[in-house]
VEXBALO-508668 format. One line per field, with one value per residue (C-alpha): residue in one letter; x, y, z. Coordinates in pm, whole numbers, always signed. Each point is the difference from the previous one (the first is absolute). Example, Ala and Ser with C-alpha at 12.3 -4.5 7.8 and 13.67 -1.06 7.14 Angstrom:
aa	c(A/S) $
px	c(+1230/+137) $
py	c(-450/+344) $
pz	c(+780/-66) $
end
This chain:
aa	c(M/A/D/Q/K/Q/V/T/F/T/L/N/G/Q/P/V/V/T/P/A/G/T/L/V/L/E/A/A/K/K/Q/G/V/E/V/P/S/F/C/Y/Y/P/G/L/S/L/Q/A/A/C/R/M/C/L/V/E/V/E/K/M/P/K/L/Q/T/A/C/T/L/V/A/T/E/G/M/V/V/K/S/D/T/E/Q/V/H/K/A/R/K/D/M/I/E/F/L/L/S/N/H/P/L/D/C/P/V/C/D/K/G/G/E/C/E/L/Q/D/M/T/F/R/Y/G/L/D/H/S/R/F/T/E/E/K/L/H/Y/P/E/E/K/W/S/P/L/V/Y/Y/D/A/P/R/C/I/M/C/F/R/C/V/R/V/C/D/E/G/M/D/V/K/A/L/G/V/G/A/R/G/V/H/S/V/I/I/P/N/E/P/G/Q/L/A/C/E/E/C/G/M/C/I/D/I/C/P/V/G/A/L/T/S/G/T/Y/R/Y/Q/T/R/P/W/E/M/Q/Y/V/P/N/P/C/T/H/C/S/N/G/C/K/T/T/L/S/V/R/N/S/E/I/L/R/A/N/N/R/D/S/S/G/V/N/G/E/F/L/C/G/K/G/R/F/G/F/D/F/T/N/H/A/E/R/V/R/Q/P/L/V/R/R/N/G/K/L/E/P/A/S/W/E/D/A/L/E/E/V/A/R/R/L/K/Q/V/R/D/Q/H/G/A/N/A/I/G/V/I/G/S/N/H/T/T/N/E/E/N/Y/L/L/N/R/F/A/R/A/T/L/G/T/N/N/I/D/H/H/R/T/A/D/Y/A/G/L/A/A/A/L/G/P/D/A/K/S/A/L/A/T/M/S/D/V/Y/T/A/P/A/V/L/L/I/G/N/D/V/T/Q/Q/N/P/L/V/A/W/Q/I/R/T/G/V/R/H/H/K/T/R/L/Y/V/I/N/G/V/E/S/N/I/H/R/Q/A/T/H/R/V/K/T/A/K/G/G/E/R/A/A/V/R/W/L/T/H/S/E/G/T/F/D/A/P/T/M/E/A/L/L/Q/L/K/A/A/L/E/A/E/K/D/V/V/I/L/F/G/A/E/I/Q/G/P/S/L/R/D/L/V/S/F/A/A/R/I/G/G/Q/T/K/I/M/A/L/G/D/Y/S/N/S/R/G/A/A/D/M/G/V/L/P/D/R/L/P/G/Y/A/S/L/H/D/S/G/E/R/A/R/F/G/K/I/W/G/A/E/I/P/S/A/P/G/M/A/A/R/A/M/M/D/A/A/L/A/G/K/L/K/T/L/Y/V/V/G/A/N/P/V/K/T/F/S/V/A/E/P/D/K/L/G/R/L/E/L/L/V/V/H/D/M/F/L/T/E/T/A/Q/R/A/D/V/V/F/P/A/A/S/S/Y/E/K/D/G/T/L/T/N/T/A/G/E/V/Q/M/T/H/R/A/I/D/P/Q/G/P/R/S/D/F/D/L/I/R/I/L/S/H/Q/L/G/M/L/G/V/G/A/P/I/R/L/R/T/P/E/A/A/F/D/E/I/R/Q/N/V/T/G/Y/D/L/P/V/S/S/L/L/G/G/G/A/P/Q/S/A/A/T/C/K/A/S/E/P/L/Y/D/V/P/V/G/N/I/F/S/A/N/D/F/L/F/T/S/G/S/L/G/R/Y/C/S/K/L/T/S/T/K/E/A/K/D/T/P/W/I/S/S/P/N/I/Q/S/W/W/Y/R) $
px	c(+31454/-148/+284/+2/-32/-351/-105/-333/-142/-343/-196/-324/-26/+58/+323/+182/+278/+228/+356/+268/+83/-354/-125/-307/-178/+53/-95/-321/-82/+30/-249/-247/+60/+34/+282/-17/+313/+95/+378/+46/+33/+111/+352/+110/+207/-186/-87/-238/-92/-379/-56/-334/+99/+47/-91/+13/+262/-10/+285/+88/-89/-78/-184/+222/+5/-110/+184/+339/-85/+118/-219/+180/-82/-263/-65/-352/-133/-331/-111/-360/+10/-134/+352/+86/-321/+66/+353/-139/-255/+269/+230/-279/-74/+366/+16/-312/+117/+147/-159/-231/-359/-17/-105/-271/+264/+299/+99/+54/-363/-144/+347/+159/+135/-30/-362/-74/+173/-169/-339/+110/+204/-26/-193/-293/+162/+347/+157/+225/-143/+312/+13/+130/+336/-26/+243/-81/-17/+320/+36/+319/-43/-282/-66/+46/-170/+61/-246/+196/-295/-139/+332/+10/+378/-11/+316/-122/+81/+351/+74/-137/+199/+316/-18/-225/+108/+350/-63/-19/-206/-196/+95/-137/+42/-55/-90/-294/-342/+165/+154/-65/+111/+241/+127/+365/-2/-157/-370/+28/+80/+297/-70/-140/-357/-118/-285/+61/-13/-355/-142/+178/-126/-280/-165/-44/+332/+148/-233/+24/+13/-192/-290/-49/-363/-112/-244/-60/+116/-353/-86/+264/+44/+328/+158/+323/+242/+368/+177/+26/+355/+309/+53/-28/-376/-96/-369/-168/-357/-166/-265/-261/-294/-213/+240/+296/+300/+45/+281/+204/+145/+46/-112/-113/+364/-102/+179/+367/+92/-166/-35/+255/-72/+235/-106/-109/-223/-157/-24/+54/-361/-124/+114/-338/-181/+282/-114/+219/-155/-106/-373/-97/+170/+216/+66/+246/-182/+179/+308/-185/-135/-374/-275/-173/-260/+107/-154/+190/+333/-19/-113/+284/+265/-132/-14/+350/+152/-140/+131/+355/-11/-120/+256/+309/-61/-45/+368/-52/-209/+151/-177/+133/-174/-4/+138/-304/-286/-149/+106/-321/+63/+360/-113/-263/+251/+239/-280/-108/+352/+92/-334/-203/+265/+247/+312/+255/+112/-128/+190/-15/+243/+178/+130/+138/+102/-286/+23/+373/-57/-264/+238/+291/-206/-169/-305/+73/-40/-299/+208/+274/-214/-18/-320/-28/-43/+325/+189/-130/+75/+332/+304/+207/-75/+236/-100/+164/-58/-333/-69/-281/-65/-107/-111/-138/-107/-180/+315/+194/-262/+21/+380/-5/-268/+189/+314/-193/-208/+220/+348/+7/+347/-2/+276/+18/+170/-79/+160/-255/-61/-328/-163/-30/+378/-15/-146/+275/+224/+241/+7/+204/+3/+64/+44/-335/-124/+262/-244/+19/+379/-29/-248/+230/+288/-208/-83/+315/+266/+48/+61/+224/-89/+180/+136/-286/-266/+185/+34/-369/-93/+213/-165/-347/+55/+127/-294/-261/+143/-39/-370/-302/-351/+110/-239/+169/-150/+121/-107/+45/+376/+0/-137/+74/+308/+63/-309/+169/+291/-235/-202/+322/+131/-334/+23/+319/-164/-135/-368/-271/+117/-281/+18/-209/+40/-94/-200/-145/-374/-326/-11/+354/+14/-348/+76/+300/-191/-282/+247/+11/+342/+126/+136/-226/-360/-191/+183/+333/-76/+250/-107/+257/-204/-239/-209/-61/-79/-251/-155/-60/-95/-277/-121/+9/-137/+288/+346/+275/+309/+319/+259/+58/-105/+169/+66/-150/+307/+44/-365/+47/+312/-183/-297/+222/+175/-328/+62/-285/-333/-227/+56/-272/+78/-201/+56/+360/+196/+296/+101/+85/+104/+258/+102/-81/+204/-216/-352/-158/+151/-281/-198/+158/-233/-314/-188/+78/-266/+29/-207/+67/-151/+186/+150/+352/+295/-98/-376/+51/+140/-263/-250/-257/-9/-230/-72/+90/-115/+253/+50/-221/-283/-7/+5/+282/+321/+350/+324/+253/+376/+6/-257/-282/-334/-276/-340/-69/-355/-202/-9/-146/-185/+211/-193/+74/+314/-23/+222/+279/-160/-322/+183/+216/-294/-227/+273/+58/-368/+27/+300/-181/-281/+265/+142/+307/+46/-255/-198/+95/-297/+110/-252/+117/+329/-127/-32/+348/+148/-160/+177/+325/-35/-51/+278/+274/+264/+4/-333/-231/-67/-278/-284/-128/+324/-19/-364/+86/+257/+300/+311/+93/+338/+18/+304/+11/+290/+204/+80/+334/+134/-111/+287/+75/-41/+222/-224/+112/+191/-219/-326/+10/+55/-147/-164/+166/-319/+8/-264/-195/+3/-146/+73/-245/-264/+190/-27/-381/-1/-41/+16/+334/+149/-103/+239/+327/+195/-152/+54/+358/+98/+83/-213/+299/+55/+229/-125/+286/+235/-170/-292/-56/+79/+373/+56) $
py	c(+1536/-335/-202/+196/-214/-15/-42/-115/+140/+13/+326/-8/-373/+16/-116/+280/-56/+299/+70/-34/+332/+139/+198/-141/+333/-15/-368/+75/+290/-230/-235/+282/-6/+346/+53/+372/+211/+366/+0/-271/+119/-220/+74/+186/-135/-185/+205/-198/+328/+2/-357/-24/-306/-231/-365/-322/-254/-352/-79/+369/+137/+358/+159/+67/+289/-138/+279/-137/-369/-216/-296/-331/-362/-141/+328/+32/+359/+135/+356/-20/-101/+173/+85/+157/+204/+128/+103/+196/+177/+88/+139/+213/+129/+95/+173/+203/+101/+325/+1/+299/-86/+237/-242/+239/+257/-226/-20/-375/-58/-280/-123/-39/-343/+77/+100/-323/-220/+178/-84/-358/-86/+284/+48/+235/+154/+83/-48/+304/+308/+215/+319/-67/+139/+279/+161/+272/-99/+72/+119/-164/+134/+131/-365/-189/+59/-201/-49/-176/-114/-203/-180/-367/-33/-269/+152/-63/+358/-20/-325/+96/+325/-178/-331/+78/+354/-3/+354/-54/+312/-143/-144/-59/+242/-38/-331/-204/+165/+330/-141/+205/-4/+284/+142/+34/+378/+183/+27/-66/-264/+9/-285/-96/+89/-329/-39/-373/+57/+136/-290/-265/+140/-229/+284/+375/+99/+108/+187/+163/+374/-36/-202/+123/+69/-20/-290/-361/-309/-122/+332/-37/-195/-181/+5/-190/+180/-8/+300/+292/+104/-221/-293/-283/-42/-35/-66/+261/-22/+341/+78/+223/+194/+246/-27/+108/-214/+15/-251/-273/-321/-366/-174/-314/-58/-69/+111/-31/+203/-204/+230/+257/+354/+298/+353/+79/-306/+64/+379/+128/+5/+349/+145/-113/+288/+253/+361/+53/-289/+96/-73/+127/+51/+308/+170/+283/+316/+334/-147/-149/-346/+41/-254/-152/-267/-351/+41/+321/-133/-329/+173/+250/-267/-212/+300/+121/-351/-39/+343/-84/-339/+146/+283/-169/-375/-262/+10/+353/-150/-155/-207/-46/-264/-83/-261/+48/-61/-348/-262/+54/+376/-50/-248/+246/+287/-212/-75/+367/+121/-253/-82/+319/+274/-206/+75/-222/+294/-161/-63/+39/+52/-335/-82/-347/-174/-247/-18/-69/-276/-163/+9/-136/-289/-85/-227/-189/+308/-139/-251/+256/+281/+20/+70/+183/-337/-122/+285/-119/-371/+31/-152/+291/+342/+214/+367/+228/+373/+146/+107/-249/+132/+332/-88/-356/-49/-333/-146/+118/-159/-330/+1/+77/-262/-258/+67/-55/-298/-183/+134/+154/+121/+351/+108/+365/+199/+366/+341/+158/-69/-165/-125/-350/-39/-84/-334/-71/-306/+163/+340/+147/+376/+150/+359/+166/-133/-274/-290/-64/-30/-246/-217/+15/-126/-284/-117/+69/+84/+331/+331/+148/+82/+110/-279/-12/-10/-270/-212/+43/-97/-314/-105/+79/-199/-302/+14/+33/-283/-222/+96/-138/+128/+362/+292/+299/+347/+308/+359/+256/-25/-314/+57/-66/-217/-41/-222/-247/-16/-49/-276/-171/+5/-122/-305/-107/-14/-338/-91/+225/+360/+256/+368/+308/+354/+263/+295/+300/+28/-194/-92/+57/-362/+11/+310/-178/-327/+186/+151/+364/+7/+162/-326/-269/-109/-174/-304/+151/-90/+183/+270/-149/-322/+48/-298/+153/+340/-162/-201/+302/+212/-246/+2/+379/+67/+211/-38/+51/+204/-207/+260/+22/+330/+238/-91/+217/+215/+56/+103/+255/+139/+21/+171/+259/+64/+43/-305/-201/+176/-192/-184/-220/-89/-256/-27/+123/+309/+7/+356/-120/-355/+113/+311/+238/+316/+235/-145/+319/-93/-256/+301/-70/-297/+56/-229/-146/-230/-146/-256/+40/+27/+320/+305/-136/+186/-145/+55/+368/+54/-205/+128/-253/-188/-298/-89/-368/-265/-171/-375/-9/+141/-238/-364/-176/-191/+94/-197/+24/-1/-383/-32/-95/+131/+115/+157/+352/+90/+319/+74/+352/+201/+293/+323/+139/-183/-284/-300/+26/-302/+190/+316/-181/-201/+305/+207/-275/+27/+379/-39/-272/+241/+236/-278/-72/-369/-258/+43/-236/-230/-139/+142/-145/-96/-359/-3/+149/-261/-276/+142/+18/-363/-112/+202/+98/-267/-119/+157/-296/-13/-186/+246/-209/+62/+374/+18/-193/+258/-197/+133/-237/+74/+124/-52/+223/-153/+68/-239/-180/+207/+332/+251/+192/+365/+260/+246/+361/+122/+163/-175/-271/+143/-23/+302/-109/+59/-72/-125/+326/+89/-152/+219/+290/-194/+1/+374/-26/-267/+252/-251/-137/+341/+117/-243/+109/-236/+145/+358/-67/-162/+234/-62/-79/-241/-226/-38/-234/+300/+207/-194/-23/-371/+53/+308) $
pz	c(+4804/-98/+156/+329/+310/+145/+361/+142/+321/+160/+29/+198/-60/-375/-173/-185/-254/-50/-122/+266/+163/-24/+298/+173/-50/-378/-18/+188/-232/-303/+163/+59/+376/+152/+244/+87/+13/+7/-15/-265/-360/-292/-114/+313/+287/+275/+309/+227/+168/+8/+131/-182/-200/+302/-63/+198/-102/+134/+243/+40/+346/-112/-287/-302/-249/-337/-184/+115/+28/-291/-91/+60/-73/+237/+181/+147/+10/+130/-75/+118/+367/+310/+118/-339/-4/+352/-100/-295/+219/+253/-270/-145/+350/+48/-339/+78/+347/-138/-345/-55/-80/-295/-273/-127/-98/-66/-368/+34/+102/-209/-98/+344/+92/+372/-48/-187/+257/+289/-150/-61/+309/+249/+325/+50/+306/+136/+340/-51/+168/+2/-206/-349/-108/-251/-243/-252/-364/-194/-358/-123/-354/-220/-89/+329/+336/+318/+288/+276/+221/-290/-56/+107/-43/-268/-156/-354/-101/+146/-178/-342/+7/+110/-187/-296/-82/+151/+126/+378/+61/+295/+337/+349/+289/+377/+165/+119/-12/-98/-320/-313/-362/-73/-333/-90/+43/+297/-72/-372/-258/-234/-238/-339/+106/-149/+248/+44/+376/-31/-198/+202/+333/+129/+196/-38/+156/-335/-232/-341/-48/-326/+145/+359/+92/-361/-10/+104/-189/-71/-167/-271/-321/-61/-344/-76/-231/-89/+151/-242/+94/-40/-235/+253/-38/+366/+48/+216/+124/-29/+261/-165/+134/-198/-296/+212/+92/+377/+49/-165/+141/-82/+315/-181/-106/-360/-314/-89/+310/+276/+302/-121/-114/-3/+87/-356/-19/+341/+14/-355/-117/+89/-334/-133/+174/+4/-33/-308/-192/-353/-27/-346/-338/-43/-333/-53/-102/-30/+163/+300/+78/+38/+82/-299/-70/-89/-345/-75/+131/-192/-318/+21/+55/-290/-235/+86/-17/-349/-96/+116/-167/-330/-2/+142/-21/+269/+101/+130/+282/+313/+266/+353/+209/+368/+235/+228/-246/-46/-253/-193/-20/-108/-265/-124/-3/-209/-244/-5/-78/-269/-164/+50/-12/-207/+203/+174/+215/+319/+321/+378/+287/+3/+347/-80/-323/-23/-379/+20/+256/-221/-297/+206/+139/-331/-34/+324/+219/+194/+194/+65/+145/+379/+193/+332/+168/-156/+169/+338/-51/-185/+174/-138/-149/-210/+10/-258/+41/+116/+358/+60/+352/-147/-353/+21/+363/-54/-160/+307/+229/-191/+30/+373/+66/-208/+203/+325/-106/-252/+72/-349/-95/-147/-238/-103/-276/+56/-13/+235/+368/+99/+316/-149/-2/+371/-112/-253/+21/-244/-166/-283/+43/-343/-105/-60/-334/-2/+14/-377/+11/+289/-194/-303/+213/+147/-352/-201/+263/-181/+173/+265/+359/+312/+221/+258/-273/-195/+313/+76/-358/+17/+325/-135/-320/+191/+242/-275/-206/+305/+34/-182/-70/+36/-58/-170/+47/-185/-52/-275/+48/-219/-350/-367/-69/+374/+8/-234/+244/+295/-167/-109/+357/+134/-225/+179/+343/+101/+16/-139/+10/-18/-84/+81/-131/+260/-134/+181/-47/+23/-368/-122/-114/-154/-207/-155/-47/-179/-248/+113/-162/-322/-147/+147/-36/+284/+133/-116/-361/-221/-243/-237/-13/-291/+113/+343/-153/-232/+284/+220/-301/-77/+362/+21/-348/-133/-145/+258/-99/-10/+106/+378/+154/+238/+364/+274/+60/-375/-25/+276/-168/-332/+164/+167/-332/-184/-222/+153/-47/+238/+325/+144/+363/+196/+376/-12/+94/-241/+93/+351/-95/-255/+198/-285/+59/-208/+7/-136/-337/-23/-121/-337/-32/-202/+239/+341/+147/+349/+190/+372/+346/+87/-166/-9/-151/-340/+36/+90/-349/-184/-253/+121/+331/+44/+366/+38/+247/+227/+10/+312/-211/-296/-103/-178/+67/+113/-41/+279/-54/+27/-280/+238/-128/+235/-47/+116/+93/+6/+371/-23/-263/-118/+3/-346/-122/-250/-54/-257/-167/-70/-106/-257/-131/-37/-164/-255/-95/-27/-233/-193/-78/-140/-218/+214/+78/+99/+324/+281/+52/+338/+244/+333/+168/+9/-379/-33/+231/-205/-306/+197/+112/-359/-161/+246/+60/+359/+100/-61/+373/+184/+56/+290/+189/-61/+106/+315/+101/-125/-170/-286/-153/-356/-219/-306/-194/-312/-282/+18/-289/+148/+13/+318/-90/+160/+180/-42/+304/+261/-91/+267/+344/+347/+158/+327/+193/+369/+241/+3/-370/-312/-298/-27/+193/+329/+54/+13/+274/+282/+285/-117/-65/+348/+172/+152/-226/-317/+117/+107/-329/-288/-309/-214/-286/+202/+358/+85/+22/+268/+144/+375/-29/-35/+215) $
end
């Protein structure tokens, strides 16, 4: 803060001005002065275990640990004296006394902090001649291995698991030179399998089951990408060699997630080379899906789409989009459906009511939308519904870290148990699905509850009205008219209240923002607004129908009943998503086209399957659940599959040659994003920030007069994924599914009921 008290101290003869309360180690780092340390890690409790950060302080008789020493006015510190250098050499010698000299085969070679500091500060000989202690390597899980002799007992792994993750899966066993890190179950981990312990380890004591003995860090290329799984938009750095992803981490602490990654972000990448990956187009011949050329498959789809459109009209065609595909692909799919095919039957699996929130907030939504950083810095957070521990792990991390660092007060309204509730200052436990009634009571004092719930609501309301600058988080439990109630209540709280809807998948927010909705155009522009229809019609080169189309569930019902003649599915699995009881009835469709990476339940019944590239295999942008937009980069070259962007664009040209619609002239995702920036409300974002790895916040907003449409029941719902699933994609992440936690948890729609977490 600008008005925070400053102190001046001397470091190596130079005056240093720093905020009061700053550690000497951090102040030195800001000045470009290296003070080495193993046990210190920003954000975790102070340990002073490794003694590498010792410095001289004037008028203090002994060397002091810079990682626990707070800079004070007039203090004189020296970090570059003979005594300090000798202490560093001695500490390195002690650490190496039992450390195995296996750098040539250690997975941390080239990235090891002990290796670096030995070269910089260590001796070229050792006075210890005793035989080194040895323990066999332990496999704690398919993802985490532990080599005790390499461990330097910095306790980083113990602290990040305890403080950061609130799991407490690791501890310390034995004493003195025999001390080792031990898991919470004999010989194995029972945890979230996030892998934070691996990345935070400064040496090769903890190693990754996905990366062991694969390659060396200097042999790989590093590609930053938003994670392809949940909606939080964590940046993950993909390590690539020979067009294969070998590991993922975020050791540079960049992106909206800092150092955090959950198990899906760190280990859920091997689906890209799964044996069941579809590599070439498949066309149904004689009742079987058979390989076909790209030319034949595209020509057949174009011909049959035209045939259906000519015989039954454009309204006989339905389009279901994805919450995993990029913004550019969603924008193109919207244009393809409305301008090329001429139908407003377009939707996707909506996991949060983003359109309803935009309508409830109106044109001033930008200032009312919370970012991931806001969750961390907020003095108070109100969480309504959603098991963020399982479904939005970065949000849970931000809440836990805010509680530790800023004493954030967490208020909860939820009908389902969650790990995050241990952090709560106050919780209202409703009946399952009772969150809407609780919000209604907070706003209008309407509704009846049992005595304990009513008392809890009274206390919660009083506490919230005494807060200011609250961040409100809600899941699919709050939608439609309930959003008006929530926004109305938020306006009564002091300061600047901010709101975030919590979706499920990597581009759930982007799909809604780009208008993959039956009643909205990009930027939530209403189909009832003739001016907006005309504006986009001019951009897209075709007149846009005015009547809203069918929602996704209605399209599936119509397809099963034979009333819809064609279903075009891009990156989705509606058979599984909507729990279709009799999926074989999709045979009543005259044409079912699917873009996907695998033969999902929907793709197995398709007439044509196009093999699609994953988000790790193409360029574009993704919008996380907070509206923060990030670029995704082509990390590997897919062998056979093509991006949905190219497939939609090429198919529009095929249809154009048959006299159906105008071909889409946008040739690259960059060109599409330029069109989005110019025409989609809230997406005129600085390209320089995106290119630099930033995540500027978008704010697609509605006009002040925009009505709040009632979404048909059953069209906005969470898949209730947990930490080892991600829709259809999770089952193809073989490393994640090999863990004990994934195997022990039933693959059910609501993991909160039976998961290992609550046994």
